[in-house]
C-alpha positions as a Markdown table, in Angstrom:
| # | Residue | x | y | z |
|---|---|---|---|---|
| 1 | Unk | -75.3 | -6.5 | 94.7 |
| 2 | Unk | -77.3 | -4.2 | 92.3 |
| 3 | Unk | -76.2 | -0.6 | 91.9 |
| 4 | Unk | -78.4 | 1.8 | 90.0 |
| 5 | Unk | -76.4 | 5.0 | 90.4 |
| 6 | Unk | -72.9 | 5.3 | 89.0 |
| 7 | Unk | -70.7 | 7.6 | 86.9 |
| 8 | Unk | -68.3 | 7.2 | 84.1 |
| 9 | Unk | -66.0 | 9.7 | 82.3 |
| 10 | Unk | -69.0 | 11.0 | 80.5 |
| 11 | Unk | -69.6 | 13.2 | 83.6 |
| 12 | Unk | -67.3 | 13.3 | 86.6 |
| 13 | Unk | -66.3 | 9.6 | 87.0 |
| 14 | Unk | -62.8 | 8.2 | 86.5 |
| 15 | Unk | -63.5 | 5.2 | 84.4 |
| 16 | Unk | -64.8 | 4.6 | 80.9 |
| 17 | Unk | -68.1 | 2.7 | 81.0 |
| 18 | Unk | -66.6 | -0.6 | 80.0 |
| 19 | Unk | -64.1 | -0.6 | 82.8 |
| 20 | Unk | -66.7 | 0.5 | 85.3 |
| 21 | Unk | -68.9 | -2.4 | 84.3 |
| 22 | Unk | -66.1 | -4.9 | 84.3 |
| 23 | Unk | -64.9 | -3.9 | 87.8 |
| 24 | Unk | -68.5 | -4.2 | 89.0 |
| 25 | Unk | -68.8 | -7.6 | 87.5 |
| 26 | Unk | -65.5 | -8.8 | 89.1 |
| 27 | Unk | -66.8 | -7.4 | 92.4 |
| 28 | Unk | -69.8 | -9.7 | 92.2 |
| 29 | Unk | -72.4 | -7.2 | 91.1 |
| 30 | Unk | -75.4 | -8.7 | 89.2 |
| 31 | Unk | -76.5 | -5.4 | 87.7 |
| 32 | Unk | -75.2 | -1.8 | 87.3 |
| 33 | Unk | -76.7 | 1.3 | 85.8 |
| 34 | Unk | -74.5 | 4.0 | 84.3 |
| 35 | Unk | -76.2 | 7.3 | 85.3 |
| 36 | Unk | -73.9 | 10.1 | 84.4 |
| 37 | Unk | -74.8 | 13.7 | 85.4 |
| 38 | Unk | -76.8 | 15.6 | 82.8 |
| 39 | Unk | -78.5 | 18.9 | 82.1 |
| 40 | Unk | -79.7 | 20.5 | 78.9 |
| 41 | Unk | -76.1 | 20.9 | 77.6 |
| 42 | Unk | -75.1 | 17.2 | 77.5 |
| 43 | Unk | -78.0 | 14.8 | 77.8 |
| 44 | Unk | -78.2 | 14.2 | 74.0 |
| 45 | Unk | -74.4 | 13.4 | 74.0 |
| 46 | Unk | -74.3 | 11.0 | 77.0 |
| 47 | Unk | -77.3 | 8.8 | 76.6 |
| 48 | Unk | -76.7 | 7.3 | 73.1 |
| 49 | Unk | -73.1 | 6.5 | 74.1 |
| 50 | Unk | -74.2 | 4.8 | 77.3 |
| 51 | Unk | -76.9 | 2.9 | 75.5 |
| 52 | Unk | -74.4 | 1.6 | 72.9 |
| 53 | Unk | -71.8 | 0.4 | 75.4 |
| 54 | Unk | -74.4 | -1.3 | 77.6 |
| 55 | Unk | -75.7 | -3.2 | 74.6 |
| 56 | Unk | -72.2 | -4.4 | 73.7 |
| 57 | Unk | -70.9 | -5.3 | 77.1 |
| 58 | Unk | -73.6 | -7.0 | 79.2 |
| 59 | Unk | -73.2 | -10.5 | 77.8 |
| 60 | Unk | -69.4 | -10.3 | 77.6 |
| 61 | Unk | -69.0 | -9.5 | 81.2 |
| 62 | Unk | -72.0 | -11.5 | 82.6 |
| 63 | Unk | -73.6 | -8.5 | 84.2 |
| 64 | Unk | -76.8 | -6.6 | 83.4 |
| 65 | Unk | -75.6 | -3.1 | 82.3 |
| 66 | Unk | -78.4 | -0.6 | 82.2 |
| 67 | Unk | -78.2 | 2.8 | 80.4 |
| 68 | Unk | -79.5 | 5.6 | 82.6 |
| 69 | Unk | -79.0 | 9.3 | 83.5 |
| 70 | Unk | -78.9 | 11.5 | 86.6 |
| 71 | Unk | -80.5 | 14.8 | 86.0 |
| 72 | Unk | -78.3 | 17.1 | 88.0 |
| 73 | Unk | -78.5 | 20.7 | 89.3 |
| 74 | Unk | -81.2 | 21.9 | 86.8 |
| 75 | Unk | -84.0 | 24.2 | 87.6 |
| 76 | Unk | -86.9 | 22.3 | 89.1 |
| 77 | Unk | -89.2 | 23.4 | 86.4 |
| 78 | Unk | -86.9 | 21.7 | 83.8 |
| 79 | Unk | -86.8 | 18.2 | 85.5 |
| 80 | Unk | -90.0 | 16.8 | 83.9 |
| 81 | Unk | -89.0 | 17.9 | 80.4 |
| 82 | Unk | -85.5 | 16.3 | 80.7 |
| 83 | Unk | -86.9 | 13.1 | 82.2 |
| 84 | Unk | -89.2 | 12.7 | 79.3 |
| 85 | Unk | -86.4 | 13.5 | 76.9 |
| 86 | Unk | -84.1 | 11.0 | 78.5 |
| 87 | Unk | -86.7 | 8.2 | 78.1 |
| 88 | Unk | -87.1 | 9.0 | 74.5 |
| 89 | Unk | -83.3 | 8.8 | 74.0 |
| 90 | Unk | -83.1 | 5.3 | 75.5 |
| 91 | Unk | -82.4 | 5.8 | 79.2 |
| 92 | Unk | -83.9 | 2.8 | 81.0 |
| 93 | Unk | -83.5 | 4.3 | 84.4 |
| 94 | Unk | -83.8 | 8.0 | 85.3 |
| 95 | Unk | -82.3 | 9.3 | 88.5 |
| 96 | Unk | -82.6 | 12.9 | 89.8 |
| 97 | Unk | -79.9 | 14.5 | 91.9 |
| 98 | Unk | -81.8 | 15.2 | 95.1 |
| 99 | Unk | -81.3 | 18.0 | 97.7 |
| 100 | Unk | -78.3 | 16.5 | 99.5 |
| 101 | Unk | -77.1 | 18.7 | 102.3 |
| 102 | Unk | -73.5 | 18.8 | 101.0 |
| 103 | Unk | -74.3 | 20.6 | 97.7 |
| 104 | Unk | -76.2 | 23.7 | 96.9 |
| 105 | Unk | -79.1 | 22.0 | 95.2 |
| 106 | Unk | -82.0 | 24.3 | 94.4 |
| 107 | Unk | -84.9 | 24.1 | 96.9 |
| 108 | Unk | -87.9 | 22.4 | 95.2 |
| 109 | Unk | -85.8 | 19.9 | 93.3 |
| 110 | Unk | -87.0 | 16.9 | 95.3 |
| 111 | Unk | -90.7 | 17.8 | 94.8 |
| 112 | Unk | -90.3 | 18.5 | 91.1 |
| 113 | Unk | -88.4 | 15.2 | 90.6 |
| 114 | Unk | -91.1 | 13.2 | 92.4 |
| 115 | Unk | -93.8 | 14.6 | 90.2 |
| 116 | Unk | -91.8 | 13.7 | 87.1 |
| 117 | Unk | -91.5 | 10.3 | 85.3 |
| 118 | Unk | -88.4 | 9.1 | 87.2 |
| 119 | Unk | -87.3 | 6.0 | 89.0 |
| 120 | Unk | -85.0 | 7.1 | 91.8 |
| 121 | Unk | -84.6 | 10.3 | 93.8 |
| 122 | Unk | -80.9 | 10.2 | 94.8 |
| 123 | Unk | -79.6 | 11.3 | 98.2 |
| 124 | Unk | -82.7 | 13.4 | 98.9 |
| 125 | Unk | -81.2 | 15.1 | 102.0 |
| 126 | Unk | -83.7 | 16.4 | 104.6 |
| 127 | Unk | -86.7 | 15.5 | 102.5 |
| 128 | Unk | -90.0 | 16.4 | 103.9 |
| 129 | Unk | -92.8 | 14.2 | 105.1 |
| 130 | Unk | -95.1 | 15.4 | 102.3 |
| 131 | Unk | -92.5 | 14.6 | 99.7 |
| 132 | Unk | -91.9 | 11.1 | 101.1 |
| 133 | Unk | -95.7 | 10.5 | 101.1 |
| 134 | Unk | -95.8 | 11.5 | 97.5 |
| 135 | Unk | -92.9 | 9.1 | 96.7 |
| 136 | Unk | -94.9 | 6.3 | 98.1 |
| 137 | Unk | -98.0 | 7.2 | 96.0 |
| 138 | Unk | -96.0 | 7.6 | 92.8 |
| 139 | Unk | -93.7 | 4.6 | 93.4 |
| 140 | Unk | -90.5 | 6.7 | 93.2 |
| 141 | Unk | -87.7 | 5.1 | 95.1 |
| 142 | Unk | -85.6 | 7.0 | 97.6 |
| 143 | Unk | -81.9 | 6.3 | 97.7 |
| 144 | Unk | -79.9 | 5.2 | 100.6 |
| 145 | Unk | -76.4 | 6.2 | 99.6 |
| 146 | Unk | -73.0 | 4.7 | 100.5 |
| 147 | Unk | -71.2 | 7.8 | 99.3 |
| 148 | Unk | -69.5 | 10.1 | 101.8 |
| 149 | Unk | -71.4 | 13.3 | 102.5 |
| 150 | Unk | -74.6 | 12.2 | 100.8 |
| 151 | Unk | -74.9 | 9.4 | 103.3 |
| 152 | Unk | -75.2 | 11.8 | 106.2 |
| 153 | Unk | -79.0 | 12.0 | 106.0 |
| 154 | Unk | -79.6 | 8.2 | 105.4 |
| 155 | Unk | -81.1 | 7.9 | 108.8 |
| 156 | Unk | -83.6 | 10.7 | 108.2 |
| 157 | Unk | -84.6 | 9.1 | 104.9 |
| 158 | Unk | -85.1 | 5.7 | 106.4 |
| 159 | Unk | -87.2 | 7.1 | 109.2 |
| 160 | Unk | -89.6 | 8.9 | 106.9 |
| 161 | Unk | -89.7 | 6.0 | 104.4 |
| 162 | Unk | -90.7 | 3.7 | 107.1 |
| 163 | Unk | -93.5 | 6.1 | 108.3 |
| 164 | Unk | -95.0 | 6.4 | 104.8 |
| 165 | Unk | -94.1 | 3.0 | 103.4 |
| 166 | Unk | -91.9 | 4.5 | 100.6 |
| 167 | Unk | -89.6 | 2.3 | 98.7 |
| 168 | Unk | -85.9 | 2.4 | 99.3 |
| 169 | Unk | -82.9 | 1.3 | 97.1 |
| 170 | Unk | -79.3 | 1.4 | 98.0 |
| 171 | Unk | -76.7 | 2.8 | 95.6 |
| 172 | Unk | -73.0 | 3.7 | 95.7 |
| 173 | Unk | -73.0 | 6.8 | 93.5 |
| 174 | Unk | -69.7 | 5.4 | 92.3 |
| 175 | Unk | -67.2 | 7.9 | 90.7 |
| 176 | Unk | -64.0 | 5.9 | 91.2 |
| 177 | Unk | -63.1 | 2.2 | 91.5 |
| 178 | Unk | -62.8 | 2.4 | 95.3 |
| 179 | Unk | -66.4 | 3.6 | 95.6 |
| 180 | Unk | -67.8 | 0.2 | 94.7 |
| 181 | Unk | -68.8 | -1.6 | 97.9 |
| 182 | Unk | -69.5 | -5.2 | 98.7 |
| 183 | Unk | -73.0 | -6.4 | 99.6 |
| 184 | Unk | -71.7 | -7.0 | 103.2 |
| 185 | Unk | -70.6 | -3.4 | 103.5 |
| 186 | Unk | -73.8 | -2.1 | 101.9 |
| 187 | Unk | -75.8 | -4.0 | 104.6 |
| 188 | Unk | -73.6 | -2.5 | 107.3 |
| 189 | Unk | -74.2 | 1.0 | 106.0 |
| 190 | Unk | -78.0 | 0.4 | 105.8 |
| 191 | Unk | -77.9 | -1.0 | 109.4 |
| 192 | Unk | -76.0 | 2.1 | 110.5 |
| 193 | Unk | -78.9 | 4.2 | 109.1 |
| 194 | Unk | -81.3 | 2.3 | 111.5 |
| 195 | Unk | -82.6 | -0.3 | 109.1 |
| 196 | Unk | -83.6 | -3.8 | 110.3 |
| 197 | Unk | -82.4 | -7.0 | 108.6 |
| 198 | Unk | -85.9 | -7.4 | 107.1 |
| 199 | Unk | -86.0 | -3.8 | 105.8 |
| 200 | Unk | -82.5 | -4.3 | 104.3 |
| 201 | Unk | -83.7 | -7.5 | 102.5 |
| 202 | Unk | -86.7 | -5.6 | 101.2 |
| 203 | Unk | -84.5 | -2.8 | 100.0 |
| 204 | Unk | -82.3 | -5.1 | 98.0 |
| 205 | Unk | -85.4 | -6.8 | 96.6 |
| 206 | Unk | -86.7 | -3.4 | 95.4 |
| 207 | Unk | -83.5 | -3.0 | 93.3 |
| 208 | Unk | -83.9 | -6.5 | 91.9 |
| 209 | Unk | -87.6 | -5.9 | 91.0 |
| 210 | Unk | -86.7 | -2.6 | 89.4 |
| 211 | Unk | -84.1 | -4.2 | 87.2 |
| 212 | Unk | -86.5 | -7.0 | 86.2 |
| 213 | Unk | -89.1 | -4.4 | 85.3 |
| 214 | Unk | -86.6 | -2.5 | 83.2 |
| 215 | Unk | -85.4 | -5.5 | 81.3 |
| 216 | Unk | -88.9 | -6.4 | 80.3 |
| 217 | Unk | -89.5 | -3.0 | 78.7 |
């Protein structure tokens, strides 16, 4: 299992990064990214701390721990700027909090994110065909979420990703220990969104390839 969207106490998660990474390791995860929520107020506080702990902990717990960030609830016109800033500070993976139907995310967030130097558009909600087509062109991955609420539109995302050959990754958006899921449960959630076994395998391979790309940087 590879999970590229999780949260620690540096935003609204329950665990310090070390415990989150350790629990993921014990659960059999091969890689985990810590991607706490950030805006202009805290991005410079979070990233250096996540970078430090990921450097210290990966070998000790036999898991690839990747420093990242989730740009969250910022004006669409600020997303590109923050994504660039996050990269400079050491974020190896940049996620943007997409237009989930269960939160009041500003319209235009999905499109602005896709046009920015990011890796994953998280829980993109009722994303449009044009936006999914652009994801495919720009190699921005769309997230299939195991998290309650955000997962309500997984089927819509799968349908459009299939139509436009856009890449998918599955993440837990973990905030608490019980949010971590087994690979078996992840496969069931993906199947429930209408994915075939072959599509699920490809999705997991996307995550693996993204991690390998990140580690080579």
